GUMI-802822 format. One record per residue: residue in one letter; x, y, z of N, C-alpha, C, CB in turn. Coordinates in Angstrom, 1 decimal. Each point is the difference from the previous one (the first is absolute). Glycine has a CB too. Example, Ala and Ser with C-alpha at 12.3 -4.5 7.8 and 13.67 -1.06 7.14 Angstrom:
<sites>
type = A; n_px = 13.2; n_py = -5.7; n_pz = 7.8; ca_px = -0.9; ca_py = 1.2; ca_pz = 0.0; c_px = 0.9; c_py = 1.2; c_pz = 0.0; cb_px = -1.9; cb_py = -1.2; cb_pz = 1.2
type = S; n_px = 1.5; n_py = 2.3; n_pz = -1.9; ca_px = 0.9; ca_py = 1.1; ca_pz = 0.0; c_px = -0.8; c_py = 1.1; c_pz = 0.8; cb_px = 1.2; cb_py = -0.6; cb_pz = -2.2
</sites>
This chain:
<sites>
type = M; n_px = 6.3; n_py = -52.8; n_pz = -29.3; ca_px = -0.6; ca_py = -0.8; ca_pz = 1.1; c_px = 0.2; c_py = -1.5; c_pz = -0.2; cb_px = -1.6; cb_py = 1.9; cb_pz = 0.5
type = L; n_px = 2.1; n_py = -2.6; n_pz = 0.5; ca_px = 0.2; ca_py = -1.4; ca_pz = -0.1; c_px = -1.2; c_py = -0.8; c_pz = 0.5; cb_px = 2.5; cb_py = 0.4; cb_pz = 0.3
type = T; n_px = -3.0; n_py = -1.3; n_pz = -1.1; ca_px = -1.1; ca_py = -0.8; ca_pz = 0.5; c_px = 0.5; c_py = -1.5; c_pz = 0.0; cb_px = -1.7; cb_py = 1.6; cb_pz = -1.0
type = I; n_px = 1.3; n_py = -2.3; n_pz = 2.0; ca_px = 0.3; ca_py = -1.4; ca_pz = 0.2; c_px = -1.2; c_py = -0.8; c_pz = 0.0; cb_px = 2.0; cb_py = 0.6; cb_pz = 1.3
type = N; n_px = -2.1; n_py = -1.6; n_pz = -2.2; ca_px = -1.1; ca_py = -0.9; ca_pz = 0.0; c_px = 0.2; c_py = -1.0; c_pz = 1.2; cb_px = -0.2; cb_py = 0.1; cb_pz = -2.6
type = V; n_px = -0.8; n_py = -0.1; n_pz = 3.4; ca_px = 0.0; ca_py = -0.8; ca_pz = 1.3; c_px = 0.2; c_py = -1.5; c_pz = -0.3; cb_px = -1.4; cb_py = 1.8; cb_pz = 1.1
type = A; n_px = 0.7; n_py = -2.3; n_pz = -2.2; ca_px = 0.1; ca_py = -1.4; ca_pz = -0.3; c_px = 1.4; c_py = -0.4; c_pz = -0.4; cb_px = -2.4; cb_py = 0.1; cb_pz = -0.8
type = V; n_px = 3.1; n_py = 0.8; n_pz = 0.0; ca_px = 1.4; ca_py = -0.2; ca_pz = -0.4; c_px = 0.9; c_py = 0.0; c_pz = 1.2; cb_px = -0.5; cb_py = 1.0; cb_pz = -2.2
type = L; n_px = 0.3; n_py = -0.1; n_pz = 3.1; ca_px = 0.7; ca_py = 0.1; ca_pz = 1.3; c_px = -0.1; c_py = -1.3; c_pz = 0.8; cb_px = -0.2; cb_py = 2.5; cb_pz = 0.0
type = L; n_px = -1.1; n_py = -2.9; n_pz = 0.2; ca_px = -0.2; ca_py = -1.3; ca_pz = 0.7; c_px = 0.6; c_py = -1.2; c_pz = -0.7; cb_px = -2.1; cb_py = 1.0; cb_pz = 0.9
type = A; n_px = 2.1; n_py = -1.0; n_pz = -2.2; ca_px = 0.6; ca_py = -1.1; ca_pz = -0.7; c_px = 1.5; c_py = -0.1; c_pz = 0.3; cb_px = -1.8; cb_py = 0.2; cb_pz = -1.8
type = A; n_px = 2.4; n_py = 1.0; n_pz = 1.8; ca_px = 1.4; ca_py = 0.0; ca_pz = 0.3; c_px = 0.3; c_py = -0.4; c_pz = 1.5; cb_px = 0.3; cb_py = 1.8; cb_pz = -1.7
type = V; n_px = -1.1; n_py = -1.4; n_pz = 2.6; ca_px = 0.1; ca_py = -0.4; ca_pz = 1.4; c_px = -0.2; c_py = -1.5; c_pz = 0.1; cb_px = -0.8; cb_py = 2.2; cb_pz = 0.8
type = I; n_px = -0.2; n_py = -2.8; n_pz = -1.5; ca_px = -0.2; ca_py = -1.4; ca_pz = 0.1; c_px = 1.2; c_py = -0.8; c_pz = -0.5; cb_px = -2.5; cb_py = 0.4; cb_pz = -0.4
type = L; n_px = 3.0; n_py = 0.1; n_pz = -0.8; ca_px = 1.2; ca_py = -0.7; ca_pz = -0.5; c_px = 1.2; c_py = 0.0; c_pz = 1.0; cb_px = -0.8; cb_py = 0.6; cb_pz = -2.3
type = L; n_px = 1.0; n_py = 0.6; n_pz = 2.9; ca_px = 1.1; ca_py = 0.1; ca_pz = 0.9; c_px = -0.2; c_py = -0.9; c_pz = 1.3; cb_px = 0.4; cb_py = 2.3; cb_pz = -0.8
type = R; n_px = -1.6; n_py = -2.4; n_pz = 1.2; ca_px = -0.4; ca_py = -0.8; ca_pz = 1.2; c_px = 0.1; c_py = -1.5; c_pz = -0.3; cb_px = -1.4; cb_py = 1.8; cb_pz = 0.8
type = L; n_px = 1.1; n_py = -2.2; n_pz = -2.0; ca_px = 0.0; ca_py = -1.4; ca_pz = -0.3; c_px = 1.4; c_py = -0.5; c_pz = -0.4; cb_px = -2.3; cb_py = 0.2; cb_pz = -0.8
type = R; n_px = 3.2; n_py = 0.7; n_pz = 0.6; ca_px = 1.4; ca_py = -0.4; ca_pz = -0.3; c_px = 0.7; c_py = -0.5; c_pz = 1.3; cb_px = 0.1; cb_py = 1.6; cb_pz = -1.9
type = R; n_px = -0.6; n_py = -1.2; n_pz = 3.0; ca_px = 0.6; ca_py = -0.5; ca_pz = 1.3; c_px = -0.2; c_py = -1.4; c_pz = 0.2; cb_px = -0.4; cb_py = 2.2; cb_pz = 1.0
type = R; n_px = 1.3; n_py = -2.8; n_pz = -0.3; ca_px = -0.1; ca_py = -1.5; ca_pz = 0.4; c_px = -1.2; c_py = -0.2; c_pz = 0.8; cb_px = 2.5; cb_py = -0.3; cb_pz = -0.2
type = T; n_px = -3.1; n_py = -0.9; n_pz = 0.0; ca_px = -1.2; ca_py = -0.3; ca_pz = 0.8; c_px = 0.3; c_py = -0.2; c_pz = 1.5; cb_px = -0.9; cb_py = -1.1; cb_pz = -2.1
type = Q; n_px = 2.1; n_py = 0.5; n_pz = 2.4; ca_px = 0.3; ca_py = -0.3; ca_pz = 1.4; c_px = 0.2; c_py = 1.2; c_pz = 0.8; cb_px = 1.1; cb_py = -2.0; cb_pz = -0.8
type = S; n_px = -0.8; n_py = 3.2; n_pz = 0.2; ca_px = 0.3; ca_py = 1.2; ca_pz = 0.8; c_px = -1.3; c_py = 0.8; c_pz = 0.2; cb_px = 2.3; cb_py = 0.0; cb_pz = -1.0
type = R; n_px = -3.4; n_py = -0.5; n_pz = 0.6; ca_px = -1.3; ca_py = 0.8; ca_pz = 0.2; c_px = -0.7; c_py = -0.4; c_pz = 1.2; cb_px = -0.2; cb_py = 0.2; cb_pz = -2.4
type = S; n_px = -0.3; n_py = 0.7; n_pz = 3.1; ca_px = -0.8; ca_py = -0.3; ca_pz = 1.2; c_px = -1.5; c_py = -0.1; c_pz = -0.4; cb_px = 1.7; cb_py = 1.3; cb_pz = 1.5
type = R; n_px = -2.5; n_py = -1.8; n_pz = -0.6; ca_px = -1.4; ca_py = -0.1; ca_pz = -0.4; c_px = -0.6; c_py = 1.4; c_pz = -0.2; cb_px = -0.2; cb_py = -2.1; cb_pz = 1.4
type = R; n_px = 0.6; n_py = 3.1; n_pz = -0.7; ca_px = -0.5; ca_py = 1.3; ca_pz = -0.2; c_px = 0.4; c_py = 0.6; c_pz = -1.4; cb_px = 0.1; cb_py = 0.4; cb_pz = 2.5
type = D; n_px = 1.1; n_py = -0.7; n_pz = -2.9; ca_px = 0.5; ca_py = 0.4; ca_pz = -1.3; c_px = -0.8; c_py = -0.7; c_pz = -1.1; cb_px = 2.3; cb_py = 0.4; cb_pz = 1.0
type = E; n_px = -2.6; n_py = -1.6; n_pz = -0.8; ca_px = -0.8; ca_py = -0.7; ca_pz = -1.0; c_px = -1.4; c_py = 0.5; c_pz = -0.1; cb_px = 1.3; cb_py = -2.0; cb_pz = 0.4
type = K; n_px = -1.9; n_py = 2.4; n_pz = 0.7; ca_px = -1.3; ca_py = 0.6; ca_pz = 0.0; c_px = 0.0; c_py = 1.3; c_pz = -0.7; cb_px = -0.6; cb_py = -1.2; cb_pz = 2.1
type = L; n_px = 1.6; n_py = 2.0; n_pz = -1.9; ca_px = 0.1; ca_py = 1.3; ca_pz = -0.7; c_px = 0.2; c_py = -0.2; c_pz = -1.5; cb_px = 1.0; cb_py = 1.0; cb_pz = 2.1
type = T; n_px = -0.3; n_py = -2.0; n_pz = -2.5; ca_px = 0.2; ca_py = -0.3; ca_pz = -1.4; c_px = -1.4; c_py = -0.4; c_pz = -0.7; cb_px = 2.4; cb_py = -0.7; cb_pz = 0.4
type = V; n_px = -3.1; n_py = -0.1; n_pz = 0.3; ca_px = -1.4; ca_py = -0.4; ca_pz = -0.4; c_px = -0.9; c_py = 1.2; c_pz = -0.2; cb_px = 0.3; cb_py = -2.2; cb_pz = 1.1
type = L; n_px = -0.2; n_py = 3.1; n_pz = -0.1; ca_px = -0.9; ca_py = 1.2; ca_pz = 0.0; c_px = 0.4; c_py = 0.9; c_pz = -1.2; cb_px = -0.2; cb_py = -0.1; cb_pz = 2.5
type = I; n_px = 1.5; n_py = 0.3; n_pz = -2.8; ca_px = 0.5; ca_py = 0.8; ca_pz = -1.1; c_px = -0.5; c_py = -0.6; c_pz = -1.3; cb_px = 2.0; cb_py = 0.7; cb_pz = 1.3
type = V; n_px = -1.9; n_py = -2.1; n_pz = -1.4; ca_px = -0.4; ca_py = -0.6; ca_pz = -1.2; c_px = -1.5; c_py = 0.1; c_pz = -0.2; cb_px = 1.8; cb_py = -1.6; cb_pz = 0.2
type = L; n_px = -2.6; n_py = 1.5; n_pz = 0.8; ca_px = -1.5; ca_py = 0.2; ca_pz = -0.1; c_px = -0.3; c_py = 1.4; c_pz = -0.4; cb_px = -0.3; cb_py = -1.7; cb_pz = 1.8
type = V; n_px = 1.0; n_py = 2.7; n_pz = -1.3; ca_px = -0.3; ca_py = 1.4; ca_pz = -0.4; c_px = 0.4; c_py = 0.2; c_pz = -1.5; cb_px = 0.4; cb_py = 0.8; cb_pz = 2.4
type = F; n_px = 0.7; n_py = -1.4; n_pz = -2.8; ca_px = 0.5; ca_py = 0.0; ca_pz = -1.4; c_px = -1.1; c_py = -0.6; c_pz = -0.9; cb_px = 2.4; cb_py = -0.1; cb_pz = 0.7
type = G; n_px = -3.0; n_py = -1.0; n_pz = -0.3; ca_px = -1.0; ca_py = -0.6; ca_pz = -0.8; c_px = -1.3; c_py = 0.9; c_pz = -0.1; cb_px = 0.9; cb_py = -2.2; cb_pz = 0.8
type = V; n_px = -1.2; n_py = 2.8; n_pz = 0.3; ca_px = -1.2; ca_py = 0.9; ca_pz = -0.1; c_px = 0.3; c_py = 1.2; c_pz = -0.9; cb_px = -0.7; cb_py = -0.7; cb_pz = 2.4
type = L; n_px = 1.9; n_py = 1.2; n_pz = -2.4; ca_px = 0.3; ca_py = 1.2; ca_pz = -0.8; c_px = 0.1; c_py = -0.4; c_pz = -1.5; cb_px = 1.3; cb_py = 0.9; cb_pz = 1.9
type = I; n_px = -0.8; n_py = -2.1; n_pz = -2.2; ca_px = 0.2; ca_py = -0.4; ca_pz = -1.4; c_px = -1.3; c_py = -0.6; c_pz = -0.6; cb_px = 2.4; cb_py = -0.3; cb_pz = 0.5
type = A; n_px = -3.3; n_py = -0.2; n_pz = 0.3; ca_px = -1.2; ca_py = -0.7; ca_pz = -0.5; c_px = -0.8; c_py = 0.8; c_pz = -1.0; cb_px = -0.1; cb_py = -1.2; cb_pz = 2.1
type = P; n_px = -0.2; n_py = 2.4; n_pz = -1.9; ca_px = -0.9; ca_py = 0.7; ca_pz = -0.9; c_px = 0.7; c_py = 0.5; c_pz = -1.3; cb_px = -1.3; cb_py = 0.7; cb_pz = 1.9
type = T; n_px = 2.6; n_py = -0.9; n_pz = -2.0; ca_px = 0.7; ca_py = 0.5; ca_pz = -1.2; c_px = -0.2; c_py = -1.1; c_pz = -1.2; cb_px = 1.7; cb_py = 1.3; cb_pz = 1.5
type = S; n_px = -1.3; n_py = -0.9; n_pz = -2.7; ca_px = -0.1; ca_py = -0.9; ca_pz = -1.1; c_px = 1.0; c_py = -1.2; c_pz = 0.2; cb_px = -0.7; cb_py = 1.9; cb_pz = -1.5
type = F; n_px = 1.9; n_py = -1.6; n_pz = 2.1; ca_px = 1.0; ca_py = -1.0; ca_pz = 0.2; c_px = -0.6; c_py = -1.0; c_pz = 1.0; cb_px = 1.9; cb_py = 1.6; cb_pz = -0.4
type = G; n_px = -2.5; n_py = -1.1; n_pz = 1.5; ca_px = -0.6; ca_py = -0.9; ca_pz = 1.0; c_px = -1.1; c_py = -0.9; c_pz = -0.6; cb_px = 0.5; cb_py = 1.7; cb_pz = 1.7
type = Q; n_px = -1.3; n_py = -1.1; n_pz = -2.6; ca_px = -1.1; ca_py = -0.8; ca_pz = -0.7; c_px = 0.6; c_py = -1.0; c_pz = -0.9; cb_px = -1.5; cb_py = 2.0; cb_pz = 0.1
type = G; n_px = 2.6; n_py = -1.7; n_pz = -0.8; ca_px = 0.7; ca_py = -1.0; ca_pz = -0.8; c_px = 0.5; c_py = -1.2; c_pz = 0.8; cb_px = 0.7; cb_py = 1.8; cb_pz = -1.5
type = I; n_px = -0.1; n_py = -1.5; n_pz = 2.7; ca_px = 0.5; ca_py = -1.0; ca_pz = 0.9; c_px = -1.2; c_py = -0.9; c_pz = 0.5; cb_px = 1.9; cb_py = 1.5; cb_pz = 0.7
type = L; n_px = -3.0; n_py = -0.8; n_pz = -0.4; ca_px = -1.2; ca_py = -0.8; ca_pz = 0.4; c_px = -0.5; c_py = -0.9; c_pz = -1.1; cb_px = -0.6; cb_py = 1.9; cb_pz = 1.5
type = N; n_px = 0.6; n_py = -1.5; n_pz = -2.7; ca_px = -0.4; ca_py = -0.8; ca_pz = -1.1; c_px = 0.9; c_py = -1.2; c_pz = -0.2; cb_px = -1.0; cb_py = 2.0; cb_pz = -1.1
type = V; n_px = 2.3; n_py = -1.8; n_pz = 1.2; ca_px = 1.0; ca_py = -1.1; ca_pz = -0.2; c_px = -0.1; c_py = -1.0; c_pz = 1.1; cb_px = 1.5; cb_py = 1.6; cb_pz = -1.1
type = V; n_px = -1.7; n_py = -1.1; n_pz = 2.4; ca_px = -0.1; ca_py = -0.9; ca_pz = 1.1; c_px = -1.3; c_py = -0.8; c_pz = -0.1; cb_px = 1.4; cb_py = 1.6; cb_pz = 1.4
type = G; n_px = -2.5; n_py = -0.9; n_pz = -1.8; ca_px = -1.3; ca_py = -0.7; ca_pz = -0.2; c_px = 0.1; c_py = -1.1; c_pz = -1.1; cb_px = -1.1; cb_py = 2.1; cb_pz = 0.7
type = Q; n_px = 1.8; n_py = -1.8; n_pz = -1.8; ca_px = 0.1; ca_py = -1.0; ca_pz = -1.0; c_px = 0.9; c_py = -1.2; c_pz = 0.5; cb_px = -0.2; cb_py = 1.8; cb_pz = -1.8
type = L; n_px = 1.2; n_py = -1.5; n_pz = 2.5; ca_px = 0.9; ca_py = -1.0; ca_pz = 0.6; c_px = -0.8; c_py = -0.9; c_pz = 0.9; cb_px = 2.0; cb_py = 1.5; cb_pz = -0.2
type = A; n_px = -2.8; n_py = -0.9; n_pz = 1.1; ca_px = -0.9; ca_py = -0.7; ca_pz = 0.9; c_px = -1.0; c_py = -0.9; c_pz = -0.7; cb_px = 0.3; cb_py = 1.8; cb_pz = 1.7
type = D; n_px = -0.9; n_py = -1.3; n_pz = -2.8; ca_px = -0.9; ca_py = -0.8; ca_pz = -0.8; c_px = 0.7; c_py = -1.2; c_pz = -0.6; cb_px = -1.4; cb_py = 2.1; cb_pz = -0.4
type = S; n_px = 2.5; n_py = -1.9; n_pz = -0.1; ca_px = 0.7; ca_py = -1.1; ca_pz = -0.7; c_px = 0.4; c_py = -1.1; c_pz = 1.0; cb_px = 0.9; cb_py = 1.6; cb_pz = -1.8
type = V; n_px = -0.4; n_py = -1.1; n_pz = 3.0; ca_px = 0.3; ca_py = -1.0; ca_pz = 1.1; c_px = -1.2; c_py = -0.8; c_pz = 0.4; cb_px = 1.9; cb_py = 1.5; cb_pz = 0.8
type = T; n_px = -3.0; n_py = -0.8; n_pz = -0.7; ca_px = -1.3; ca_py = -0.6; ca_pz = 0.5; c_px = -0.5; c_py = -1.0; c_pz = -1.1; cb_px = -0.6; cb_py = 2.0; cb_pz = 1.3
type = Q; n_px = 0.7; n_py = -1.6; n_pz = -2.6; ca_px = -0.4; ca_py = -0.9; ca_pz = -1.0; c_px = 0.9; c_py = -1.2; c_pz = -0.2; cb_px = -1.0; cb_py = 1.9; cb_pz = -1.1
type = S; n_px = 2.3; n_py = -1.8; n_pz = 1.3; ca_px = 0.9; ca_py = -1.1; ca_pz = -0.1; c_px = -0.2; c_py = -1.0; c_pz = 1.1; cb_px = 1.7; cb_py = 1.5; cb_pz = -1.1
type = G; n_px = -2.2; n_py = -1.1; n_pz = 2.3; ca_px = -0.2; ca_py = -0.9; ca_pz = 1.1; c_px = -1.3; c_py = -0.8; c_pz = -0.2; cb_px = 1.3; cb_py = 1.5; cb_pz = 1.4
type = S; n_px = -2.2; n_py = -1.1; n_pz = -2.2; ca_px = -1.3; ca_py = -0.7; ca_pz = -0.2; c_px = 0.1; c_py = -1.1; c_pz = -1.0; cb_px = -1.3; cb_py = 2.1; cb_pz = 0.7
type = P; n_px = 0.6; n_py = -3.2; n_pz = -0.6; ca_px = 0.1; ca_py = -1.1; ca_pz = -0.9; c_px = -0.7; c_py = 0.3; c_pz = -1.3; cb_px = 0.1; cb_py = -1.5; cb_pz = 1.9
</sites>
């Protein structure tokens, strides 16, 4: 039996959609890409990989915030 991880499938779809030129996208096409990326984020968030990304982004945001303060 073949199983497909939905997050991996969505990641492949996102990569294929983002390879297209920006000028050839319609507003509807851009909205669909945003929706796919949001669903991908919801699927990957509870995983250990998603938590690692959250920690890295949080540390980056903290360092940017601290560098801007006197």
